Jmol script that loads the backbone (N, CA, C; Angstrom):
load data "model"
ATOM      1  N   MET A   1      99.637 100.870  92.818  1.00  0.00           N
ATOM      2  CA  MET A   1      98.615 101.813  93.170  1.00  0.00           C
ATOM      3  C   MET A   1      98.523 102.836  92.038  1.00  0.00           C
ATOM      4  N   ALA A   2      97.310 103.025  91.514  1.00  0.00           N
ATOM      5  CA  ALA A   2      97.118 103.968  90.415  1.00  0.00           C
ATOM      6  C   ALA A   2      95.915 104.855  90.698  1.00  0.00           C
ATOM      7  N   PHE A   3      96.177 106.144  90.712  1.00  0.00           N
ATOM      8  CA  PHE A   3      95.116 107.107  90.970  1.00  0.00           C
ATOM      9  C   PHE A   3      94.659 107.729  89.655  1.00  0.00           C
ATOM     10  N   ALA A   4      93.399 108.102  89.603  1.00  0.00           N
ATOM     11  CA  ALA A   4      92.865 108.790  88.431  1.00  0.00           C
ATOM     12  C   ALA A   4      93.534 110.154  88.293  1.00  0.00           C
ATOM     13  N   ALA A   5      93.526 110.672  87.077  1.00  0.00           N
ATOM     14  CA  ALA A   5      94.103 111.996  86.831  1.00  0.00           C
ATOM     15  C   ALA A   5      93.314 113.062  87.580  1.00  0.00           C
ATOM     16  N   GLU A   6      93.991 114.114  87.989  1.00  0.00           N
ATOM     17  CA  GLU A   6      93.325 115.205  88.699  1.00  0.00           C
ATOM     18  C   GLU A   6      92.215 115.835  87.871  1.00  0.00           C
ATOM     19  N   SER A   7      92.318 115.724  86.567  1.00  0.00           N
ATOM     20  CA  SER A   7      91.288 116.302  85.688  1.00  0.00           C
ATOM     21  C   SER A   7      89.941 115.604  85.841  1.00  0.00           C
ATOM     22  N   THR A   8      89.900 114.465  86.553  1.00  0.00           N
ATOM     23  CA  THR A   8      88.643 113.750  86.773  1.00  0.00           C
ATOM     24  C   THR A   8      88.081 113.956  88.173  1.00  0.00           C
ATOM     25  N   TYR A   9      88.823 114.613  89.047  1.00  0.00           N
ATOM     26  CA  TYR A   9      88.406 114.784  90.445  1.00  0.00           C
ATOM     27  C   TYR A   9      87.206 115.714  90.577  1.00  0.00           C
ATOM     28  N   PHE A  10      86.513 115.589  91.686  1.00  0.00           N
ATOM     29  CA  PHE A  10      85.340 116.420  91.942  1.00  0.00           C
ATOM     30  C   PHE A  10      85.725 117.878  92.183  1.00  0.00           C
ATOM     31  N   ASP A  11      86.824 118.106  92.913  1.00  0.00           N
ATOM     32  CA  ASP A  11      87.172 119.485  93.291  1.00  0.00           C
ATOM     33  C   ASP A  11      88.052 120.212  92.282  1.00  0.00           C
ATOM     34  N   THR A  12      88.859 119.483  91.501  1.00  0.00           N
ATOM     35  CA  THR A  12      89.773 120.137  90.563  1.00  0.00           C
ATOM     36  C   THR A  12      89.507 119.791  89.104  1.00  0.00           C
ATOM     37  N   GLY A  13      88.571 118.899  88.849  1.00  0.00           N
ATOM     38  CA  GLY A  13      88.348 118.463  87.471  1.00  0.00           C
ATOM     39  C   GLY A  13      86.884 118.442  87.094  1.00  0.00           C
ATOM     40  N   ASP A  14      86.544 117.520  86.200  1.00  0.00           N
ATOM     41  CA  ASP A  14      85.183 117.457  85.658  1.00  0.00           C
ATOM     42  C   ASP A  14      84.242 116.553  86.448  1.00  0.00           C
ATOM     43  N   GLY A  15      84.744 115.903  87.496  1.00  0.00           N
ATOM     44  CA  GLY A  15      83.893 115.074  88.358  1.00  0.00           C
ATOM     45  C   GLY A  15      83.527 113.728  87.771  1.00  0.00           C
ATOM     46  N   THR A  16      84.286 113.234  86.786  1.00  0.00           N
ATOM     47  CA  THR A  16      83.952 111.949  86.170  1.00  0.00           C
ATOM     48  C   THR A  16      84.534 110.749  86.911  1.00  0.00           C
ATOM     49  N   VAL A  17      85.372 110.971  87.926  1.00  0.00           N
ATOM     50  CA  VAL A  17      85.900 109.849  88.698  1.00  0.00           C
ATOM     51  C   VAL A  17      84.721 109.118  89.343  1.00  0.00           C
ATOM     52  N   GLN A  18      84.751 107.794  89.308  1.00  0.00           N
ATOM     53  CA  GLN A  18      83.614 106.990  89.750  1.00  0.00           C
ATOM     54  C   GLN A  18      83.867 106.183  91.015  1.00  0.00           C
ATOM     55  N   GLY A  19      85.046 105.561  91.107  1.00  0.00           N
ATOM     56  CA  GLY A  19      85.294 104.693  92.247  1.00  0.00           C
ATOM     57  C   GLY A  19      86.657 104.049  92.182  1.00  0.00           C
ATOM     58  N   CYS A  20      86.803 102.955  92.948  1.00  0.00           N
ATOM     59  CA  CYS A  20      88.080 102.270  93.033  1.00  0.00           C
ATOM     60  C   CYS A  20      87.860 100.789  93.317  1.00  0.00           C
ATOM     61  N   PHE A  21      88.919 100.021  93.153  1.00  0.00           N
ATOM     62  CA  PHE A  21      88.884  98.592  93.479  1.00  0.00           C
ATOM     63  C   PHE A  21      90.302  98.081  93.658  1.00  0.00           C
ATOM     64  N   ARG A  22      90.417  96.916  94.278  1.00  0.00           N
ATOM     65  CA  ARG A  22      91.686  96.196  94.366  1.00  0.00           C
ATOM     66  C   ARG A  22      91.560  94.921  93.534  1.00  0.00           C
ATOM     67  N   GLU A  23      92.551  94.676  92.716  1.00  0.00           N
ATOM     68  CA  GLU A  23      92.561  93.495  91.859  1.00  0.00           C
ATOM     69  C   GLU A  23      92.975  92.290  92.702  1.00  0.00           C
ATOM     70  N   VAL A  24      92.280  91.163  92.525  1.00  0.00           N
ATOM     71  CA  VAL A  24      92.420  90.025  93.432  1.00  0.00           C
ATOM     72  C   VAL A  24      93.805  89.370  93.387  1.00  0.00           C
ATOM     73  N   ASP A  25      94.401  89.219  92.211  1.00  0.00           N
ATOM     74  CA  ASP A  25      95.661  88.486  92.105  1.00  0.00           C
ATOM     75  C   ASP A  25      96.860  89.261  92.651  1.00  0.00           C
ATOM     76  N   THR A  26      96.878  90.571  92.427  1.00  0.00           N
ATOM     77  CA  THR A  26      98.048  91.370  92.802  1.00  0.00           C
ATOM     78  C   THR A  26      97.802  92.305  93.983  1.00  0.00           C
ATOM     79  N   ASP A  27      96.542  92.493  94.360  1.00  0.00           N
ATOM     80  CA  ASP A  27      96.139  93.432  95.403  1.00  0.00           C
ATOM     81  C   ASP A  27      96.465  94.881  95.027  1.00  0.00           C
ATOM     82  N   ASN A  28      96.639  95.149  93.720  1.00  0.00           N
ATOM     83  CA  ASN A  28      96.890  96.510  93.265  1.00  0.00           C
ATOM     84  C   ASN A  28      95.608  97.327  93.338  1.00  0.00           C
ATOM     85  N   TYR A  29      95.759  98.598  93.701  1.00  0.00           N
ATOM     86  CA  TYR A  29      94.644  99.530  93.839  1.00  0.00           C
ATOM     87  C   TYR A  29      94.497 100.319  92.545  1.00  0.00           C
ATOM     88  N   PHE A  30      93.273 100.420  92.039  1.00  0.00           N
ATOM     89  CA  PHE A  30      92.987 101.180  90.824  1.00  0.00           C
ATOM     90  C   PHE A  30      91.785 102.084  91.052  1.00  0.00           C
ATOM     91  N   GLU A  31      91.813 103.268  90.464  1.00  0.00           N
ATOM     92  CA  GLU A  31      90.643 104.129  90.420  1.00  0.00           C
ATOM     93  C   GLU A  31      90.108 104.106  88.996  1.00  0.00           C
ATOM     94  N   TYR A  32      88.813 104.378  88.868  1.00  0.00           N
ATOM     95  CA  TYR A  32      88.226 104.429  87.526  1.00  0.00           C
ATOM     96  C   TYR A  32      87.315 105.630  87.393  1.00  0.00           C
ATOM     97  N   SER A  33      87.191 106.084  86.147  1.00  0.00           N
ATOM     98  CA  SER A  33      86.359 107.242  85.844  1.00  0.00           C
ATOM     99  C   SER A  33      85.478 106.910  84.651  1.00  0.00           C
ATOM    100  N   GLU A  34      84.535 107.802  84.382  1.00  0.00           N
ATOM    101  CA  GLU A  34      83.634 107.620  83.256  1.00  0.00           C
ATOM    102  C   GLU A  34      84.363 107.945  81.952  1.00  0.00           C
ATOM    103  N   ASN A  35      84.114 107.168  80.916  1.00  0.00           N
ATOM    104  CA  ASN A  35      84.673 107.412  79.591  1.00  0.00           C
ATOM    105  C   ASN A  35      83.784 108.438  78.882  1.00  0.00           C
ATOM    106  N   ILE A  36      84.280 109.648  78.740  1.00  0.00           N
ATOM    107  CA  ILE A  36      83.532 110.688  78.027  1.00  0.00           C
ATOM    108  C   ILE A  36      84.253 111.098  76.749  1.00  0.00           C
ATOM    109  N   ASP A  37      85.159 110.239  76.274  1.00  0.00           N
ATOM    110  CA  ASP A  37      85.968 110.549  75.098  1.00  0.00           C
ATOM    111  C   ASP A  37      85.216 110.413  73.784  1.00  0.00           C
ATOM    112  N   GLY A  38      84.110 109.663  73.774  1.00  0.00           N
ATOM    113  CA  GLY A  38      83.382 109.446  72.530  1.00  0.00           C
ATOM    114  C   GLY A  38      83.961 108.333  71.671  1.00  0.00           C
ATOM    115  N   VAL A  39      84.907 107.575  72.203  1.00  0.00           N
ATOM    116  CA  VAL A  39      85.464 106.411  71.507  1.00  0.00           C
ATOM    117  C   VAL A  39      85.302 105.192  72.402  1.00  0.00           C
ATOM    118  N   TYR A  40      85.282 104.025  71.798  1.00  0.00           N
ATOM    119  CA  TYR A  40      85.103 102.771  72.538  1.00  0.00           C
ATOM    120  C   TYR A  40      83.927 102.878  73.508  1.00  0.00           C
ATOM    121  N   GLU A  41      82.788 103.279  72.992  1.00  0.00           N
ATOM    122  CA  GLU A  41      81.620 103.504  73.835  1.00  0.00           C
ATOM    123  C   GLU A  41      81.105 102.241  74.506  1.00  0.00           C
ATOM    124  N   GLU A  42      81.484 101.066  73.999  1.00  0.00           N
ATOM    125  CA  GLU A  42      81.107  99.815  74.658  1.00  0.00           C
ATOM    126  C   GLU A  42      81.907  99.603  75.948  1.00  0.00           C
ATOM    127  N   TYR A  43      82.909 100.450  76.168  1.00  0.00           N
ATOM    128  CA  TYR A  43      83.696 100.467  77.400  1.00  0.00           C
ATOM    129  C   TYR A  43      83.424 101.811  78.085  1.00  0.00           C
ATOM    130  N   PRO A  44      82.450 101.855  79.008  1.00  0.00           N
ATOM    131  CA  PRO A  44      81.999 103.133  79.567  1.00  0.00           C
ATOM    132  C   PRO A  44      82.901 103.722  80.656  1.00  0.00           C
ATOM    133  N   HIS A  45      84.035 103.076  80.933  1.00  0.00           N
ATOM    134  CA  HIS A  45      84.919 103.557  81.990  1.00  0.00           C
ATOM    135  C   HIS A  45      86.357 103.659  81.495  1.00  0.00           C
ATOM    136  N   LYS A  46      87.166 104.354  82.282  1.00  0.00           N
ATOM    137  CA  LYS A  46      88.621 104.364  82.131  1.00  0.00           C
ATOM    138  C   LYS A  46      89.182 103.854  83.450  1.00  0.00           C
ATOM    139  N   VAL A  47      89.995 102.813  83.406  1.00  0.00           N
ATOM    140  CA  VAL A  47      90.703 102.343  84.592  1.00  0.00           C
ATOM    141  C   VAL A  47      92.096 102.956  84.527  1.00  0.00           C
ATOM    142  N   TRP A  48      92.436 103.689  85.566  1.00  0.00           N
ATOM    143  CA  TRP A  48      93.722 104.389  85.606  1.00  0.00           C
ATOM    144  C   TRP A  48      94.790 103.426  86.087  1.00  0.00           C
ATOM    145  N   VAL A  49      95.751 103.115  85.203  1.00  0.00           N
ATOM    146  CA  VAL A  49      96.753 102.100  85.499  1.00  0.00           C
ATOM    147  C   VAL A  49      98.119 102.685  85.835  1.00  0.00           C
ATOM    148  N   THR A  50      98.303 103.964  85.575  1.00  0.00           N
ATOM    149  CA  THR A  50      99.546 104.654  85.907  1.00  0.00           C
ATOM    150  C   THR A  50      99.288 106.156  85.942  1.00  0.00           C
ATOM    151  N   THR A  51     100.193 106.888  86.508  1.00  0.00           N
ATOM    152  CA  THR A  51     100.069 108.338  86.516  1.00  0.00           C
ATOM    153  C   THR A  51     100.286 108.856  85.099  1.00  0.00           C
ATOM    154  N   PRO A  52      99.370 109.673  84.585  1.00  0.00           N
ATOM    155  CA  PRO A  52      99.516 110.163  83.204  1.00  0.00           C
ATOM    156  C   PRO A  52     100.764 111.029  83.034  1.00  0.00           C
ATOM    157  N   ASN A  53     101.492 110.798  81.955  1.00  0.00           N
ATOM    158  CA  ASN A  53     102.634 111.625  81.565  1.00  0.00           C
ATOM    159  C   ASN A  53     102.261 112.319  80.263  1.00  0.00           C
ATOM    160  N   ILE A  54     101.974 113.581  80.326  1.00  0.00           N
ATOM    161  CA  ILE A  54     101.505 114.327  79.167  1.00  0.00           C
ATOM    162  C   ILE A  54     102.478 114.162  78.000  1.00  0.00           C
ATOM    163  N   GLY A  55     101.926 113.791  76.850  1.00  0.00           N
ATOM    164  CA  GLY A  55     102.736 113.606  75.652  1.00  0.00           C
ATOM    165  C   GLY A  55     103.355 112.228  75.514  1.00  0.00           C
ATOM    166  N   ILE A  56     103.312 111.433  76.578  1.00  0.00           N
ATOM    167  CA  ILE A  56     103.926 110.106  76.537  1.00  0.00           C
ATOM    168  C   ILE A  56     102.887 109.008  76.721  1.00  0.00           C
ATOM    169  N   ASP A  57     102.109 109.117  77.786  1.00  0.00           N
ATOM    170  CA  ASP A  57     101.176 108.063  78.149  1.00  0.00           C
ATOM    171  C   ASP A  57      99.922 108.699  78.732  1.00  0.00           C
ATOM    172  N   HIS A  58      98.757 108.153  78.374  1.00  0.00           N
ATOM    173  CA  HIS A  58      97.510 108.676  78.913  1.00  0.00           C
ATOM    174  C   HIS A  58      97.258 108.200  80.341  1.00  0.00           C
ATOM    175  N   GLY A  59      97.802 107.038  80.704  1.00  0.00           N
ATOM    176  CA  GLY A  59      97.655 106.546  82.063  1.00  0.00           C
ATOM    177  C   GLY A  59      96.435 105.679  82.318  1.00  0.00           C
ATOM    178  N   PHE A  60      95.612 105.438  81.302  1.00  0.00           N
ATOM    179  CA  PHE A  60      94.392 104.664  81.511  1.00  0.00           C
ATOM    180  C   PHE A  60      94.201 103.635  80.412  1.00  0.00           C
ATOM    181  N   ARG A  61      93.295 102.718  80.702  1.00  0.00           N
ATOM    182  CA  ARG A  61      92.802 101.768  79.694  1.00  0.00           C
ATOM    183  C   ARG A  61      91.287 101.851  79.708  1.00  0.00           C
ATOM    184  N   TYR A  62      90.683 101.747  78.540  1.00  0.00           N
ATOM    185  CA  TYR A  62      89.222 101.723  78.471  1.00  0.00           C
ATOM    186  C   TYR A  62      88.736 100.418  79.078  1.00  0.00           C
ATOM    187  N   ALA A  63      87.623 100.485  79.797  1.00  0.00           N
ATOM    188  CA  ALA A  63      87.167  99.309  80.541  1.00  0.00           C
ATOM    189  C   ALA A  63      85.665  99.349  80.768  1.00  0.00           C
ATOM    190  N   ARG A  64      85.150  98.220  81.196  1.00  0.00           N
ATOM    191  CA  ARG A  64      83.753  98.082  81.601  1.00  0.00           C
ATOM    192  C   ARG A  64      83.772  97.530  83.026  1.00  0.00           C
ATOM    193  N   VAL A  65      83.555  98.422  83.992  1.00  0.00           N
ATOM    194  CA  VAL A  65      83.582  98.037  85.403  1.00  0.00           C
ATOM    195  C   VAL A  65      82.200  97.514  85.776  1.00  0.00           C
ATOM    196  N   MET A  66      82.172  96.308  86.302  1.00  0.00           N
ATOM    197  CA  MET A  66      80.914  95.680  86.701  1.00  0.00           C
ATOM    198  C   MET A  66      80.928  95.443  88.210  1.00  0.00           C
ATOM    199  N   LYS A  67      80.040  94.625  88.671  1.00  0.00           N
ATOM    200  CA  LYS A  67      79.858  94.410  90.110  1.00  0.00           C
ATOM    201  C   LYS A  67      81.007  93.620  90.750  1.00  0.00           C
ATOM    202  N   THR A  68      81.511  92.610  90.072  1.00  0.00           N
ATOM    203  CA  THR A  68      82.535  91.744  90.658  1.00  0.00           C
ATOM    204  C   THR A  68      83.822  91.681  89.848  1.00  0.00           C
ATOM    205  N   ARG A  69      83.825  92.324  88.691  1.00  0.00           N
ATOM    206  CA  ARG A  69      84.992  92.248  87.813  1.00  0.00           C
ATOM    207  C   ARG A  69      85.012  93.448  86.869  1.00  0.00           C
ATOM    208  N   VAL A  70      86.109  93.550  86.136  1.00  0.00           N
ATOM    209  CA  VAL A  70      86.252  94.604  85.132  1.00  0.00           C
ATOM    210  C   VAL A  70      86.808  93.973  83.865  1.00  0.00           C
ATOM    211  N   LYS A  71      86.259  94.358  82.731  1.00  0.00           N
ATOM    212  CA  LYS A  71      86.766  93.942  81.424  1.00  0.00           C
ATOM    213  C   LYS A  71      87.614  95.094  80.908  1.00  0.00           C
ATOM    214  N   VAL A  72      88.908  94.853  80.695  1.00  0.00           N
ATOM    215  CA  VAL A  72      89.852  95.890  80.318  1.00  0.00           C
ATOM    216  C   VAL A  72      90.289  95.679  78.875  1.00  0.00           C
ATOM    217  N   LEU A  73      90.155  96.722  78.070  1.00  0.00           N
ATOM    218  CA  LEU A  73      90.601  96.684  76.678  1.00  0.00           C
ATOM    219  C   LEU A  73      92.116  96.799  76.669  1.00  0.00           C
ATOM    220  N   VAL A  74      92.810  95.755  76.201  1.00  0.00           N
ATOM    221  CA  VAL A  74      94.269  95.761  76.192  1.00  0.00           C
ATOM    222  C   VAL A  74      94.834  95.977  74.801  1.00  0.00           C
ATOM    223  N   ASP A  75      94.020  95.748  73.802  1.00  0.00           N
ATOM    224  CA  ASP A  75      94.383  95.977  72.409  1.00  0.00           C
ATOM    225  C   ASP A  75      93.089  96.347  71.700  1.00  0.00           C
ATOM    226  N   GLU A  76      93.154  96.757  70.472  1.00  0.00           N
ATOM    227  CA  GLU A  76      91.939  97.174  69.778  1.00  0.00           C
ATOM    228  C   GLU A  76      90.880  96.086  69.705  1.00  0.00           C
ATOM    229  N   ASP A  77      91.304  94.822  69.758  1.00  0.00           N
ATOM    230  CA  ASP A  77      90.326  93.737  69.614  1.00  0.00           C
ATOM    231  C   ASP A  77      90.458  92.646  70.669  1.00  0.00           C
ATOM    232  N   SER A  78      91.118  92.937  71.780  1.00  0.00           N
ATOM    233  CA  SER A  78      91.198  91.942  72.848  1.00  0.00           C
ATOM    234  C   SER A  78      91.054  92.616  74.206  1.00  0.00           C
ATOM    235  N   GLU A  79      90.500  91.845  75.153  1.00  0.00           N
ATOM    236  CA  GLU A  79      90.284  92.369  76.493  1.00  0.00           C
ATOM    237  C   GLU A  79      90.698  91.333  77.523  1.00  0.00           C
ATOM    238  N   GLU A  80      90.992  91.818  78.719  1.00  0.00           N
ATOM    239  CA  GLU A  80      91.305  90.962  79.857  1.00  0.00           C
ATOM    240  C   GLU A  80      90.216  91.130  80.903  1.00  0.00           C
ATOM    241  N   THR A  81      90.009  90.096  81.710  1.00  0.00           N
ATOM    242  CA  THR A  81      89.084  90.184  82.832  1.00  0.00           C
ATOM    243  C   THR A  81      89.892  90.225  84.116  1.00  0.00           C
ATOM    244  N   TRP A  82      89.666  91.277  84.896  1.00  0.00           N
ATOM    245  CA  TRP A  82      90.288  91.403  86.208  1.00  0.00           C
ATOM    246  C   TRP A  82      89.188  91.253  87.242  1.00  0.00           C
ATOM    247  N   TYR A  83      89.422  90.459  88.247  1.00  0.00           N
ATOM    248  CA  TYR A  83      88.437  90.265  89.312  1.00  0.00           C
ATOM    249  C   TYR A  83      88.798  91.121  90.515  1.00  0.00           C
ATOM    250  N   PHE A  84      87.786  91.575  91.227  1.00  0.00           N
ATOM    251  CA  PHE A  84      87.984  92.417  92.393  1.00  0.00           C
ATOM    252  C   PHE A  84      88.275  91.562  93.618  1.00  0.00           C
ATOM    253  N   LYS A  85      89.134  92.072  94.483  1.00  0.00           N
ATOM    254  CA  LYS A  85      89.308  91.478  95.794  1.00  0.00           C
ATOM    255  C   LYS A  85      88.005  91.695  96.546  1.00  0.00           C
ATOM    256  N   GLN A  86      87.520  90.674  97.224  1.00  0.00           N
ATOM    257  CA  GLN A  86      86.217  90.728  97.866  1.00  0.00           C
ATOM    258  C   GLN A  86      86.087  91.946  98.779  1.00  0.00           C
ATOM    259  N   GLY A  87      85.022  92.701  98.570  1.00  0.00           N
ATOM    260  CA  GLY A  87      84.726  93.865  99.390  1.00  0.00           C
ATOM    261  C   GLY A  87      85.540  95.103  99.080  1.00  0.00           C
ATOM    262  N   SER A  88      86.360  95.077  98.028  1.00  0.00           N
ATOM    263  CA  SER A  88      87.236  96.225  97.764  1.00  0.00           C
ATOM    264  C   SER A  88      86.639  97.233  96.786  1.00  0.00           C
ATOM    265  N   GLN A  89      85.673  96.824  95.986  1.00  0.00           N
ATOM    266  CA  GLN A  89      85.116  97.736  94.990  1.00  0.00           C
ATOM    267  C   GLN A  89      84.143  98.693  95.653  1.00  0.00           C
ATOM    268  N   ARG A  90      84.304  99.978  95.383  1.00  0.00           N
ATOM    269  CA  ARG A  90      83.355 100.948  95.923  1.00  0.00           C
ATOM    270  C   ARG A  90      83.238 102.142  94.989  1.00  0.00           C
ATOM    271  N   ARG A  91      82.063 102.771  95.053  1.00  0.00           N
ATOM    272  CA  ARG A  91      81.828 103.988  94.294  1.00  0.00           C
ATOM    273  C   ARG A  91      82.052 105.171  95.231  1.00  0.00           C
ATOM    274  N   PHE A  92      82.623 106.224  94.688  1.00  0.00           N
ATOM    275  CA  PHE A  92      82.872 107.418  95.485  1.00  0.00           C
ATOM    276  C   PHE A  92      81.577 108.172  95.714  1.00  0.00           C
ATOM    277  N   PRO A  93      81.393 108.738  96.900  1.00  0.00           N
ATOM    278  CA  PRO A  93      80.207 109.562  97.149  1.00  0.00           C
ATOM    279  C   PRO A  93      80.176 110.726  96.160  1.00  0.00           C
ATOM    280  N   GLY A  94      79.020 110.959  95.582  1.00  0.00           N
ATOM    281  CA  GLY A  94      78.877 112.040  94.616  1.00  0.00           C
ATOM    282  C   GLY A  94      79.145 111.635  93.187  1.00  0.00           C
ATOM    283  N   ALA A  95      79.597 110.376  92.961  1.00  0.00           N
ATOM    284  CA  ALA A  95      79.856 109.930  91.595  1.00  0.00           C
ATOM    285  C   ALA A  95      78.548 109.826  90.837  1.00  0.00           C
ATOM    286  N   LYS A  96      78.551 110.349  89.628  1.00  0.00           N
ATOM    287  CA  LYS A  96      77.346 110.322  88.804  1.00  0.00           C
ATOM    288  C   LYS A  96      77.637 109.547  87.538  1.00  0.00           C
ATOM    289  N   MET A  97      76.610 108.829  87.066  1.00  0.00           N
ATOM    290  CA  MET A  97      76.732 108.072  85.836  1.00  0.00           C
ATOM    291  C   MET A  97      75.346 107.979  85.237  1.00  0.00           C
ATOM    292  N   SER A  98      75.302 107.844  83.912  1.00  0.00           N
ATOM    293  CA  SER A  98      74.001 107.744  83.265  1.00  0.00           C
ATOM    294  C   SER A  98      73.246 106.516  83.772  1.00  0.00           C
ATOM    295  N   LYS A  99      71.908 106.560  83.741  1.00  0.00           N
ATOM    296  CA  LYS A  99      71.078 105.467  84.261  1.00  0.00           C
ATOM    297  C   LYS A  99      71.390 104.154  83.558  1.00  0.00           C
ATOM    298  N   GLU A 100      71.632 104.191  82.246  1.00  0.00           N
ATOM    299  CA  GLU A 100      71.923 102.952  81.511  1.00  0.00           C
ATOM    300  C   GLU A 100      73.210 102.318  82.029  1.00  0.00           C
ATOM    301  N   LYS A 101      74.235 103.123  82.259  1.00  0.00           N
ATOM    302  CA  LYS A 101      75.504 102.593  82.733  1.00  0.00           C
ATOM    303  C   LYS A 101      75.374 102.053  84.149  1.00  0.00           C
ATOM    304  N   VAL A 102      74.633 102.735  84.998  1.00  0.00           N
ATOM    305  CA  VAL A 102      74.412 102.251  86.364  1.00  0.00           C
ATOM    306  C   VAL A 102      73.712 100.903  86.334  1.00  0.00           C
ATOM    307  N   TRP A 103      72.696 100.749  85.512  1.00  0.00           N
ATOM    308  CA  TRP A 103      71.984  99.485  85.397  1.00  0.00           C
ATOM    309  C   TRP A 103      72.928  98.365  84.976  1.00  0.00           C
ATOM    310  N   ASP A 104      73.809  98.628  84.015  1.00  0.00           N
ATOM    311  CA  ASP A 104      74.765  97.624  83.576  1.00  0.00           C
ATOM    312  C   ASP A 104      75.681  97.200  84.710  1.00  0.00           C
ATOM    313  N   VAL A 105      76.141  98.152  85.510  1.00  0.00           N
ATOM    314  CA  VAL A 105      77.017  97.828  86.636  1.00  0.00           C
ATOM    315  C   VAL A 105      76.267  97.003  87.676  1.00  0.00           C
ATOM    316  N   LEU A 106      75.046  97.411  87.997  1.00  0.00           N
ATOM    317  CA  LEU A 106      74.278  96.703  89.025  1.00  0.00           C
ATOM    318  C   LEU A 106      73.884  95.283  88.599  1.00  0.00           C
ATOM    319  N   THR A 107      73.599  95.104  87.323  1.00  0.00           N
ATOM    320  CA  THR A 107      73.205  93.777  86.843  1.00  0.00           C
ATOM    321  C   THR A 107      74.400  92.949  86.413  1.00  0.00           C
ATOM    322  N   ASP A 108      75.605  93.572  86.400  1.00  0.00           N
ATOM    323  CA  ASP A 108      76.827  92.859  86.049  1.00  0.00           C
ATOM    324  C   ASP A 108      76.785  92.316  84.627  1.00  0.00           C
ATOM    325  N   THR A 109      76.077  93.004  83.737  1.00  0.00           N
ATOM    326  CA  THR A 109      75.960  92.507  82.373  1.00  0.00           C
ATOM    327  C   THR A 109      76.857  93.217  81.394  1.00  0.00           C
ATOM    328  N   GLY A 110      77.265  94.435  81.699  1.00  0.00           N
ATOM    329  CA  GLY A 110      78.052  95.205  80.753  1.00  0.00           C
ATOM    330  C   GLY A 110      77.154  95.871  79.740  1.00  0.00           C
ATOM    331  N   VAL A 111      77.741  96.697  78.911  1.00  0.00           N
ATOM    332  CA  VAL A 111      76.979  97.437  77.896  1.00  0.00           C
ATOM    333  C   VAL A 111      76.689  96.524  76.721  1.00  0.00           C
ATOM    334  N   LYS A 112      75.479  96.594  76.222  1.00  0.00           N
ATOM    335  CA  LYS A 112      75.108  95.762  75.087  1.00  0.00           C
ATOM    336  C   LYS A 112      75.170  96.554  73.812  1.00  0.00           C
TER     337      LYS A 112
END
end "model"
wireframe off; spacefill off
backbone 0.3
color backbone group
């Protein structure tokens, strides 16, 4: 189970947290937020894989969350595909994202 950093929450942070999903093979729960770092722009999300430890680990991987799966950047030039457990992916109420990114998620195409 991995929760997004508090700095992304609606009440205590910048409100970039977007939603959550369960990965099909392991049933692990992940939250994801919008990537506003200005790097790896082809990956518009951050999937939170562990609790961030300041100075040691950021706690996230850059990713492209789509309708039925997520493409996770695991190295500078390689990615993994994680599939969602059926019915587990959801967006949080109040989550905002640019229109282009929403279209990519809805069409399951990813960023071009």
